[in-house]
C-alpha positions in Angstrom: -25.1 -4.5 3.1 -25.7 -5.5 -0.4 -24.8 -8.7 -2.3 -24.5 -8.8 -6.1 -23.2 -11.5 -8.4 -20.0 -11.0 -10.4 -21.8 -10.5 -13.7 -24.0 -7.7 -12.3 -20.9 -6.1 -10.7 -18.9 -6.2 -13.9 -21.8 -4.7 -16.0 -22.5 -1.9 -13.5 -19.2 -1.5 -11.7 -19.3 2.3 -11.3 -22.8 2.1 -9.7 -21.4 -0.4 -7.2 -18.2 1.5 -6.5 -20.4 4.5 -5.7 -22.5 2.3 -3.4 -19.4 1.0 -1.6 -18.7 4.5 -0.5 -21.7 4.4 1.8 -22.4 0.8 2.6 -20.8 -2.7 2.7 -20.8 -4.4 -0.7 -20.2 -8.1 -1.3 -19.7 -9.6 -4.7 -20.5 -13.3 -5.1 -18.6 -15.3 -7.7 -19.7 -19.0 -7.5 -18.9 -20.2 -4.0 -16.6 -17.3 -3.3 -17.6 -14.0 -1.8 -15.5 -10.7 -2.1 -15.9 -7.6 0.0 -15.5 -4.3 -1.8 -14.2 -1.7 0.7 -13.7 2.0 0.3 -10.5 3.4 1.6 -9.7 7.1 0.9 -6.4 7.6 -0.8 -4.0 9.3 1.5 -1.0 10.2 -0.5 1.8 11.5 1.7 4.9 13.0 0.4 8.0 11.4 1.8 10.2 13.8 3.6 13.9 13.4 2.8 16.2 15.0 5.3 19.5 16.5 4.2 22.7 16.6 6.3 22.9 19.8 8.3 25.3 21.4 10.7 24.2 19.2 13.6 25.2 16.1 11.7 28.6 17.5 10.7 29.3 18.3 14.4 28.2 14.9 15.6 30.8 12.5 17.0 31.4 9.0 15.6 30.4 5.8 17.3 34.1 5.1 18.1 34.5 8.5 19.8 31.3 7.9 21.8 32.6 4.5 23.0 36.0 5.9 23.9 34.2 8.7 26.0 32.0 6.1 27.7 35.1 4.1 28.7 36.8 7.2 30.1 33.7 8.1 32.1 33.4 4.6 33.5 37.0 4.5 34.5 36.6 7.9 36.2 33.4 6.8 38.0 34.9 3.6 39.3 38.2 5.2 40.3 36.3 7.7 42.4 34.4 4.9 44.2 37.7 3.4 45.6 
């Protein structure tokens, strides 16, 4: 771990960014302390799905609910 003051960090920022790749770096600014962390950039392309044949064949929520009511009526009618 290395601690540097803010003036030193501002003057030689590239040096300290390279250092932060391998070890913990703290920058002191008066009474405050800042941690410089390395985090590799992981750029992920967002996948956008398009409607397909399965979506076009799908039933609506109302159709599903009607079918559930029918199944429940049939189930309870068979229990009597």
